[in-house]
N, C-alpha and C positions, 0 to 999 in steps of 0.2 A: 701909287704912292710910292718918291724916292724914299731913299733911308739916307742917315745922316746921324753924327754923334746929336746934336740937336734934337731931335726926332723922340717925342713922348715914350715914355718907357713901355703904355699899352703898345704904342704901335710896334715898336721893337719887337717885341714877343710876339705879335700877330704875323710879323715878318718874319723870325725865325722860327714858328711853327709854320708855316708855309713854303721852306725850302724846298725846291723839287731841281731833279735832273732837270736841260735844255737840250734839244736837238737844235744844234746851230744847223744852217744851210748855205752853202755859196748859191747864188742864182744861178748864174750861167754857166752851162753844160751837168747841173741839180735838177735845177724846175723848169729852164727852157734851154732849146740847144743853145750852145753857144757857137753863131754864125756871125763871131765880129762885131763884137759891141754891136748887141741888139737895142735895138731904139723906136723902132715903129712898134707900137700895142697890134695894129691888125698884122703885122706878119711874125710874133711871137709863136713859135712850134713847143707847147708843153710836153714836157718828158712824163708820160705816163704813168712807167715805170715805177716810177718813186714813189707812189702813191700808196700803196700798201706802207711801205716805212715812215710816212705820214700819219698814217692811221694808229698803224704801232705804237708812235709818239702819242697822239692821241689819247686813246688808249688807255696809255700810262700815265695819261697828265702832267704831263711834258710840255714847260713849253716848247715852241714854234717860235725859233728867230730868224732872219736870214740876215745873213752878215757880207756885204759884195764889194769890192772894189770896182770905184765905176770911175774911170781913168779916160773915158770917154767924153766927162764935162771938159775938163783941163784939157784932153785935148783939141776942144770946139767942137766936138763930130756931132752931139744933140746938146739939147739944154735940158736946166732944169723941170720945163714941164714934161718932157719928152719920157724924162724917168717915171716922174709923178705917174703919167698914165702907165706906163708900163706894168708899173707895180700893182694899179688898179685891176687892170687885167687879169695878173696872177692871182691875185685875195677872189677876183672871181671865179677863176679857174679852181680854185681849193673851196669856197663855197659851195658853189656847185660838183664837190666833192666831200662835202662834208667836213669840210675843213675853215681852217684859218690861219693864220699865221699874227704871231704877239706884235712884232715889230719887225722891221727893217730898219736896218743901219746900212749908211753906203759912203764911201769914202771916196770924192769927190778930186782929190789933190794928185798929183802927179810931179815929182821934179822936174822936168820936162815940158811939162804942160806950156799949150800957145795960148791959154787965157791965164791972163795976168792974178788974177785972185783966187785962181786953185792951183798956182805953180810954186808948189812948194814941197818938202820933206817933213813928214809927221809919222806918226805913231797911230796914228788910224788908219792907214794903210797897210793891211796885210801883207807878210804874215806879223807884222807887228801887233802887240795886243787892243790897242787903244779904244777901236771900235766895243771890244771885249769889256773893255771895262766901263766904257757906257751902261752897256745890258747889265750889269750886275749891278751896279745905280740903281736902275729900272726895276730889275727884277730881283728875286730872291732865290738865285742859282747854285744849285747843287756841284760846285764844278768836276768832283772825284766822282760824278758817275753820267758827267754831262760828253757831249759827239756832237764834231764839227765833221759835216762831210761834204765833200770838197771834188775838186777834176784835179786841179791845180799843185804843186809843189808848195805854194804860196800860201795853200789852205792849211799848212802845216803851223799853227801861230805858236809864236816866242812866246816863251816864259809863262809858261800858264799848263797848269797837271789839268790837260786836256786831252781826250785819246783822237786826233783827228782819221778817218776815213775816206780812205782816198778811193775815186772809181777811177778805174784806168790800168792797162798795163804796161807801156812804156817809160816809167821812172828808171829811173839810174839807181840802183840797188843803195850806194851810197850815201847818196841825198834823202833816203828813209830815215826820220828821226824815230827815235826809240819807241816812243808813244802812238806811234802809225799805223796802222792797217793798211795793206792794200787790197782791191776786190776786184775781180773784173766784171760784175755787175752789182745790180741795184737789188735783185733777189738775195747776192751772195752776204751783200752788208745788213737787209732784212735778218738772216737765218743768225749771224754774227750776233745780230740785237738780242735774238731772242733770245741766245747761249749766254749772257754775259748777267 
């Protein structure tokens, strides 16, 4: 259930007591190989090296939430059904590994899109925080103890007290934000999370 100012006080109390961290995950480059707008569920390449991080978060009872820009919809490269089929495949892969994501949020919009309904500038598109605002309405999230794992500078989310863990090695140092940490491998990200 979502929370609002009109919610029953008992529901609000239960919500507050259930607040816990979330591990937010980019999709392409973190869960699956970024092959350039991947959209064929039969061609997804899963990144098994991330699984120990997901198990760590599960054992900590953290939310597992996927946050992904999907401008391929706006660019006319694929349709929503293809995206949903891919997400079903990712969930199946996770279930096979005794995992499950709680929710996935995606932004189909891009200001230079070819598809009229998706051609616009929006706060939903990372690095803006719109999708995270949606998540906090749907889940009781402790922002100060949550993390975002991504592989692009746009995974450094604006205006949120959220630590971003970037996987990669070729980032321009001046573009790395104060709350961002850069790692060369999933193993090093896991080691960092275990020491927090």
